[in-house]
N, C-alpha and C positions, 0 to 999 in steps of 0.2 A: 542625222542625228534618230528620226522617229525608227529606224529599223533597228537599236539597239533600246527601243521603252522596253522594262520591265512590270510587267502588273498580275494580279489577280482579280477577276470579275466574280463579285458578288451578287446573288438574283436574290433581290427583296421585293415583298409584297405592297404595292401602293395603291390605295384609292383613287378615282377619277374622283374628281369633282362633279359634286351632285351623283355620285354613284347611285344613290339610295331613289334617284329619280327614276335613272335612266336604265337602272338594273342591270347595267354591265360592271366588272371591275377591269383592271390591265396591269399588267405586268413593263415593269420597268427594270430595267437594267443599270444597274450603278456599275462605275468602273472608278475603284480605288489604284489611282496609279502612285506607286511609288520613288518617283525620281522626286529630288528634293527642288529643282528648276519648273516644276509642273504643279507645284504644290497650291495655288492658286484654282485650279481645276479638282482638288480632293473635293469629294462626297456629291459633285455638281451632278446632276439627273441628265442621262446621255437617252433623249427623247428621240426615238427610230419617226420616221415617214409613219404615214396610218397606214400603208399595207405589211409593215412590218410588226405594228401592235398586237400583241395576243389578245384578242378577246373572248370572252366566256360568259355568255347569260345566269343569271343567277336560276337555278332550278326551281322547275314552279310544283309548288305542292299542293294537293288536292286531297276532299275530303273524301274517301271513299266508301269509309261504315260507320253508323250513328246504333249506339246505344243506349239508351238513360230509362230512368224512373225519375215520372215525377206523379208528386199529388194526385192525378188524376190517371195514370197512364203508366203501362210499363214498356210501349215500346212508339216507334216514330206515327205508327199508322194512326193508332188511335190517338193518341194525343192529339196530331195535327186535326183530326176530328172534332175531337173536346173544344180544343182553341176557336176552332172556325164557327163552332156552335155556343162559343163562349159560355162554357160549362165550367162552373167550378165545383171542386169538391174538397174546398178548404173546412177543415170540421174544428170541433172542438177539443183539445187535450185537459186533463187535471193533473195539474205539476206537483210534486212532492214539492213541499214547503210554499207552493206559490199558488196552487188555485187554477182556477180555467180561464183557459184560453184560445184564442181562434190558433190553427197552427196549418198546416200542408202534412200530412203522414202519405209515406208510399207502401203503396202494396204490390210486391214483385215475387217470383216464386224462390223464395230465401235458397233452397236447395236445389237451385239446378244445376248449377256449377262446381259446388261441391259440400258434403257431407254438414247437418248437423251439425257435428264433433269440432270442426272446422270452423264453423259459423261461431260457433261458443266458445275458440280458445282465442278467435281473432276477435273484431271491432265491428260495430254498425258501418262506419265508413269502409271498410276493408269489405263488409259483404256487399256494400252498393257496390263498390268498384271493379269488382269479380266479377259481379252478374254484368253491368254494362259493357265490360270490356268484351268478355266473351260474346256480348250479343253483336257487339261493335265488330265482332270478326265473323260472325254469325251472316250479319247483315254485310258484309261485304265479300262475301264469299269467300273468306280469305282463309289457305289453313295455315297455323302456327309457323310451322316450315318451311311456309313460301319464302321467307328470307331466314337466313343465319339468327338465330336465338342471340349471338352476342351484338349484333346490328339493330336487337328493337331497342327502344330506349318507351320508357312509361313517365310523363310526367302530368302531377295532378296536384289541380289549386284547390288548397284551403283555406278558410278562415279562420279557423283555428282550429287545433285539436287535440284531443287529451283531457279535455274538461269535463267529457260524458263518461269518462272513465274514471277519472279521479274522486265526481261528485257518489257517482253509485260504489264506491270505493269507501269512502269517508262516511255512506249512508250505511253500508255491511258493516265496520270495525262499531258503527254506534251501537249498533244491536247486543256487542260484545262489551260494554263500559268502556271502547275507544281503544281495547287492546288489539295491539297493529301485529300481533301475532296472527289476525286473521285477513291480514291484508294480503293479496292474494301477488304470488310472482312471477304472473303475466302482466304486470302492472306499466313495465318498464317500453316490453316493445309493444304495448298497446299503445301506449302515447308519444311514443318519436313520432315526429310529425313525417317522416316517407315511411309511417305504418302502412297507408292504403295505398300506394305505389308497389310498396314491396311486397304486398298479398296476392297483390295480382302476378308480379312475377315469380312466387311461390307457385300460384294455383298454374300458371300458365307457361312456366318453365322456362322464363325470358331470361338470360344473363347479360342483358345489355345494360347500360343504365337506369337507375330511377331513382326518381325524388321527388317529395311535394314541392310545392310554389307560395309562401303564404303572404297574398297579398288583399288580407281585406274579403270583401265582396267582388274584387277584381279580379281574382285569384285564377276563375274559372278560365279565363281570356288570357289571361297572363302566363295560364298553361300551355293553353294553345297557340300561342307567340312562341313558347320556348320551343315546340314542339316543330314547326317550320323552321326555325332558327337552327334549330340542332342538325335537322335534314340537311338545309341548304350548306350549313359548314362541312357535310359530310360526316357528321359524329354518329349517325345511324342511317338506315336505311326505311325504315316504319316507323312510325310513332303510335303510340298509344294516350293522348293527350286530351284531358279535358276536365272536371272539376267534381269536388264531390263534398256534398253535407248533410252531417247529423244534427244539428243543434235542434229540433227540436227534443232530443235527450237531454239538455242539460234546462234546468231549473234556471241557471246562475244566467244565460242569457237573456230571457224573456224578464227575468228581475230586472235588470242592465237596461234595457231597453224600457219599462217600465220607470225605471227613475229617473230615465232622458226625458221622459213624457212624449214616447215615439213606437209606444206598443199599439198597434190599431186594435180597434174595439167595434163590434157592430150586435146587435142582438140576432142576425143573422151570421155567423161566422162566414158565410162564403160573400159576405158584400163589406167584410173587414178590412180588403185590401181596395181603396178606391182612390188610384191616383190620379192627380188632376180637377178631384171634386171640392169643392169649395169646405165640405164638411169630412175631410180627408185627416184621421190622426192617428198615424203610424204605419210598421211596418208589421204584416203577418210574417211570421218565422215559420219557414216552410225546411220538409228535408229535401235530398233531390241528390242526383249523380246524370253525370251526360259524359262518355266518352267518346271521340273523334279515333277513327285509322288513318293518320295520313299516308302518304304516299308521294313521290316523287310523280308527275304525270307520266312520265314517256313509261315508266312502271305500269302505273295503271291500268295505261292503254296497253301495255303488252299484254298482260293478265284479259283484256277485253273489260274491266271491272267498273259498274255504273259509276259514273262522277258527280259526285251531290253537290259540289262547287269547287273554285279555286279561290286560297284566299290571297289576295292581291294587296292588302294592305295593312298594317296595324300599328298601333303608336300606344307610349305608356309614359307618362309625366306626371307631376307632384304638385300639389297647390302647397306645401310650405308656409301653411300659414296657421293651420287650427285642426285639431285633436278629431271631430268630427264634421264639424261646418263646412259642406263643399262650398266650390267658388266654382263662378260659369265661364271665366276666362281664361283659366285652366282646361278645364272643359273642352272647351271651342279651339283651343289649342290642341290637342291632342286628336280632337276631327280633322282640325287642320292638316296638323301631321300626316296622320293616317290617309286622306287624302294625297296629298303628296307624293307619298309611297309609291301611293297605287296609282300614279298618275290620271288622276280622278279630278273632274272639278264640282262643286257639290250638285249642280242640276242633272250632273250623272247620274245620283244616287236616285235610286224608287222606295227605297223603302230604307225607314232610321225606327231600329227597334230600341227604343228608351230604356233605359235604367231607372226609371222613376217607381221609386219605393212607395210612396203614400205619404211620406213627411212633410211638413209645411213647407221646410225652406229647402229642401233638397230637389225638391217637382219643380220650383220657380227658377231655382239656379242652372238646371239642366235645360230646359223650357228657354232663359235668356241664352246660353249659348247655341240651342238649336236654331232659333231665330235670329242670334249674329251673323251665323254661317248660311245655312239657311232659307230666311225668310222673303226670298226673292226666286224660290223652286215653287214652281207652279206643278209641277207632275213629281214631286216629292210627296213619301207621305208617311205619316207617323202612326203607332202604332204602342201601343206597352204589354207584355206577357205575364209581368208580376199579378196584375188586377185579376188571373183566372187561377194561377199556380200559387202566388204567393213569395216570399223571396227566400230563396235557396241558396243564400251568402255563395257560399266558394261555388258551390257549383250554375248559380243565377248567368252567368254572364255567355254561357255554354251550351246549358240549357234553355234558355231561351231565345238562341240563336237556332238551335235545331228545329224549334217551334217553327219556326220561319222560313226553313232551305226550303219545304217543298212550295213555294212561291215561287219558286223555278220554271215549276212542274204546271201548276195549277192557275197562276198569275194571280191569285186571291192576299191579300191581306187580311190579317187575320184582328179580330174587334178588340179595344182595351173597354173593358166593362165595369161598371157600377161608378159612372160616373153619371150621376144626375143631375149636378150644377156643376157646371165649367168654372173653376176657375179663372176669372178674366186674365189675373197675370201669366196661365198656363195656356191657354189660347193659340192655337197653332194653326198655322195654314195647312189642311188635309189630313188632320186630326181621325183617324176611324175611329168611331165611336156605335157601341151596341152588334153591330151585324157588318159583315165580312166588306171588301171595298173590291170588285174586280178591275182590273188594269190591263190594258191591250198586251202587255209585257211585262217582265219582270228578271232586269238582268242584272241588278248590284243589292246587297243587303248593309246598310251599317248598323253595328252592333255596339250601345253603348255599356262602359260597364266600370261602377266608382265604388270607390270603397273609402273607410276610416281611416285618418291621419294624411288623408289627401292625396290616396293612388288613384289614376284615372287611365282606362285604359279604354281603346277601341279596336274594332276587328272589321275590316272590308270583304264581303268575300261577294262573288262574280260566277255567274251564270257561264259554264262553262259550253263553249260549241267549237 
């Protein structure tokens, strides 16, 4: 009878149990048999012997270039030096309708990669993006034509976009009795969410996919995760991924944080952002940007690239409970999932770069989450970058991770500053305060980035050896 069996074979992709832990996936062939008397076997998986299973490792994704603009530097070397020295350049801005407030402003060569006219046509976010994307490529020693331009993706995270442009236009027409005839025809392309990523593609001639990811203050990490995933799926061969903040141009953001009782202040603006301190009183709004070049490991090695780090773990989840108040249980679960995917245990992490923004409850909730997972880890050290540069919103996660990547080379943990009276609820083992901590070695960094509407993100970077 069996010699007369007629069937067709359909190959479908099925993930192995715990594929996210093992880093492997396999193909199972399913035989869909057409004889009525073999109906009990329809749709049943056919499992082969171990030697017959096709196993393929997920591509390993590495960071080979970093371009950034921070409130205290326009390149990684200077940025790192100032973080280690605890040098804050938070200043005071005088905002239309609002008044004075501490803020982090970026100074960088805005016309290095495009003309003043192009910057005027575009946006501040686009200007930051174009600068950082070009700097990242230069840092990676990578020509834009090394990969097919249609196989390069641009993924940029934003907390919000369009607020600055809209506020500016409303102010402009107010000088003409609100006559909308004076409203710029450039407003729509300036305010679409994909604007910063799109400005990068136009500047560099990239024809692959580009889009922005809105994930509140977790957006930078979310876009880095997106870049890793798209490369693993084979959608692109190289990615420019990171985050952007032009928030200091919007009086509405400052007014909203003040209305929430969450806008940081101090006599000296450099001391306004003081996470974990008992006197902390809120966020310091900063602009900033950071974009990474992501490549597959084998491609990076083939061209002799410098490798800053490998992205070995990541996770995102949702609190599902409040518009603004964070929740330590979900944050802990997010860190735990990232560890699980990286195949690491809590004690394997050398540095935790915290999200803490200087708000009362936010800092406490994150500290609870860290204690829950890392309370018994004697060799895990903790720091905070916002105390030095403020909160760069959609750029926060990636900009803060960038400031810690050099730890893989110098084995130093940059300090948290402005914490003169540690809140007992924020007391963590190995919290690095005031001066750098020299470690024997640094092999792993865990970066937290959380945002409004209960979105959490975690990235784990590992030293490539």
